[in-house]
N, C-alpha and C positions, 0 to 999 in steps of 0.2 A: 528298537524298532522302527522302521522307516514308516513316514506319512504316506498314505495313498497319493498318486501322481497328481490327482485333481486338487486335493487339499494343498500340496505343495505349490501348485499353480496360483490357487487362491491368496495363499500367503505372499508369493512373490509379487502378485498385482497389489495387495495392501501395503507392501513395503515401498511402493512407488510415492506413496503419500508422504509430504514433509513432515519429518519429525517422527515416522513411525519406524521403529526397529524391528528385528525378527522376532522378538518376544511379544512386542505389542501387535504386530500382525497375526502372529499364531493365536493370540487372545481373542483378537477381533474375527478371525476365521472360525474358531471353534464357537464362538458366539452366534454367527450368522448361520452356520449350518444347523443349529438348534431352533432357529426361527421356523414358523409355519411357511410354507410354499408363497402364499399370497404376500407376505411381509417381503420376503427376497425378491419377487417379481416387481414390487412396488418400488422398492430402492433401486432395482436394475432399470425400471422406466424412467424414474426421475434422473438417473445418471445419464442414460441414453438420450433424453429430450434436452439436458443442459445446453449442449452446443448450439441447438436451433431456438432455444428461449431466451438464452442471455447472451449479451455481445457488449462490447465496447463502444460507446457513443463516439461518432466520428468527429464530433466537435471538442468535447472535453476529455475523453478517454475513461469517464467513469463507466461503472457497469450499469446496464440498462435492459430492459426488457423489450419483448417485442412491439409493446405500446409507446416507447421512446424512453427518453433520458429524463428522470426526475428531476436531476440537477439543473439541466438546461432549460427545462419547461415549468420550472417552480413558480408557483402562485405567489410565493412569499417575495417581498421586496429585497432585492440583492444590492448591497453597497458596492461601490466600484472598488473592491478588493479582489486579488486573484490569489488563492493558495495553490502552491505547486508541491504536489506529492508525488511519490514514486510509483505507487501501486492502487488500483481502485479500493483495496480493502482499507487504506489510509484514509479515504474520504468518509467512510462509514464511521470510523473511529473519531475523527474530528467532529463530524455531525452529531454524534452522541453526546458531546459537550454541551451542544446548544449555545456555544460562544461566537462561532464564526458565522457572520451572515453574507459572506461575499460568494464568489463563484470558485471553481476548481479548475485545475489542469493537471491531468495525469500524464507522467513523463512516459511510464512503462518500462524504464530502465534506469539504472545508474551508472556512471562512467566506471569502467572496470577493465583496463587493458589486459589483464590475465584472461578475462573471459570473452575478450575481443569486442567489448562494448565500447566504442568511441563516440564522440559528439554527433555524430551523423544519426545515431539511434534516438536521440533526444528531440529530433525534429524541431529545431530551435526557430525555423521560419514561421511555422504554425504558431507558435506559442507568440512570437513578436506580432504576428497578424491579428490574434486574439486581443493582446494587449491594447493595440491601436484601434481596432474595431470596437471593443468594448469601453473605451475610455477609461482604462484601468488607472488608478491613481497609486493605489498601494500594491506590493508584492511580497507576499510571505512565502518564504521557503521552508517547507516542512518535511524535511529529508531525515533519514535516520542519522544518529550519531555515529556513523561508521568511516572507515577510511573511505569507501565508495561514496557515501552521503555527503561527506566532508568536502572531497574533491568535486562532486557534482554541484554542490553549493557555491563553490568558490568559482567554479567555471561560469556558472549562471549569472551570478553577482557582477563578474567581469563584462559577460556579453550583454547585459541588459542595463548596466548602470548609465549609458548615455541616453537612455529613453526618458530621462526626467521622471523616475518614480521614486517612491519612497519604498526602498527594499529593508527588509528585515528577515530574520530567521529565527524559529522557535527557540524559546530558552531551553537550556540543558542545566541540570544540576541535581539538587537533593530531592528525593521524593518526598511527598507529604507524609508528615507522622514519622519521619526517619530519624533515628539517632546517630549522632557523627561517629559513634563506636563501631557502627555496622556499615558505614558508607566506604566504599573502595577508594583509593588513592586518585584514579582518574577521575570519577565523578565529582570527588571533592575539589580537584584542581579545577575542573571546567566550571564548577559553582563558583569558585572563588574569581576567576578571570571575567566570568559573565555575570558578576554580581550587580544588582540595581540599587537605586537610591531608596532608602526607607523611610 
């Protein structure tokens, strides 16, 4: 039996979300059509308002609301360190650790020739301007340990090493509480090559 056309359309829209396959989209769709009308309308209103209420900060690229960027206008004292991340969600992940007290710079992309993302997408001139104007002393590259993340990190290091900065990259290796029996070879090799003094 075929689903009604509008249910198929709802499933198709939900499948556009990252990580949502057909089965998950079907499950979400059937859940949503069982909601009372006011709950569906509330969800639709929040989604509809999101492009107007949320934006990327012009200065750092972090996600901000209509009142401004909480990272650029933080009342906390920020140290002269700049953490480079790929996407705004990465900032929130790092902030949740309460370990980093510097400022952020969101690239918005990673180098990927297959996807047509070249160095021009990284807006390196803006990054250099921020490093100079904010008197940054330390640069932390916090990009994914993927082919694109590694390529972007290497490119940034080569382009910025002449600026007299301390440049580092997040350590990669064994997860906390892990057993060597369950760690894949690539992670173990990375942990060995990036080992630190004990």
